[in-house]
C-alpha positions, -999 to +999 in steps of 0.1 A: -639+630-612-670+622-592-650+610-563-631+644-561-663+664-561-678+642-534-647+645-512-638+681-520-642+694-484-620+665-470-593+672-496-593+709-488-590+703-451-562+678-458-543+705-479-548+731-452-535+709-424-506+697-445-496+733-452-498+742-415-476+713-406-451+722-433-449+758-420-443+745-385-415+722-396-399+750-417-400+773-387-384+747-364-357+742-390-350+779-392-349+782-354-325+753-352-301+769-377-302+801-357-292+781-326-325+783-308-336+751-291-365+733-306-377+722-272-380+755-253-374+783-279-342+795-262-334+807-227-357+837-229-387+813-234-381+792-203-361+815-180-333+790-180-353+763-162-352+735-189-325+709-192-312+724-224-306+758-209-291+745-177-266+725-197-258+755-219-253+778-189-232+752-171-210+749-202-207+787-204-197+789-167-172+761-171-156+778-201-153+811-183-137+794-153-112+777-175-104+810-193-099+827-160-076+799-147-056+800-179-052+838-176-039+834-141-014+808-152-001+830-180+004+859-156+023+838-132+046+824-159+052+859-172+061+873-137+084+843-130+103+849-163+109+886-154+126+876-121 
């Protein structure tokens, strides 16, 4: 018991710092589950200039181009079948 009273300030600081670290980790986990990046906080946080956002935007552009190409193919095949 004497050790605890002598080191009470150190123990309190340790508990406060541990609680803050736990809150940060919980926040990071929640952000990750919501789809936000842990590194930059999402595209609004970095204006799309980080590697994560560039990759995400490149994937979205590629997907849109593929969808547009597939729509064009479907239209051509439908018009050919009507002839």
